[in-house]
C-alpha positions, 0 to 999 in steps of 0.5 A: 129712457128714465120716467118722468116722475112728479109728486104733487101735493094738493093745493093752491096755485099761483100764477106761475105755479111753483115746482121743484126741479131737481138736477135730473130733470134740468140736465135733460133739459140742458143736453137735449137728452131724449127726454128733454122735451118732457122737461122742457114742458113740465117746466115752462110757466113755472117758478123753478125752484132748487136748494143751493146744491144745485149749482154743484150738481150741474156743474159736476155734471157738465165736467164729468161728461166733458171729462169722459174717456168717451167725450159725450161733449166737448168742454166748450159745449159743457160750458155752454150748458153751464152757461144756459143753466145760469140764464134760467130763472131758478130760485135757489134755497137753503136748506134745514140740515136736520129736516134733510137729514130726517127727510133722508132716513125715514125715505132712503135718499142720499142727502142730496136728493133729500134736500129736493124733497125739504124744498118741494115740502117747504114751499108745498110745491111739485117736485119733478125729477127723472129719479125714480127714488127721489120721485117714489119718495116725494110720492110716497111723503106727499100721500102722507101729508094727506093722509086722515 
């Protein structure tokens, strides 16, 4: 089971504190995976944020799960999960491609994953993910931001 990693900056929080969520966290929640409860608890009461890219990532996973030869889900279930995603209150953000590229290079991430880190850095908000590489990069990024 993937381990949930939450990389979090220090700072002031609001009534609904912000949380940057990546597709691994949202997919676990939508498809009721073994770590779905942990994802739900982390998102509960938070203002959710993500790059615009999350829409395509979620749509792609829904399509892939319905197409796989083992048919992890039916096409109807995939559509239902996609509809459930659209009901989530996630604020989508544009990214700065140069800054995202720099983060990808600096932390050895894909540009896709770096876009989540970019949004977390922009908002100075925690990033929740089940993706170990992204979680470790975000943890390192935020620790470097608060050094001396």
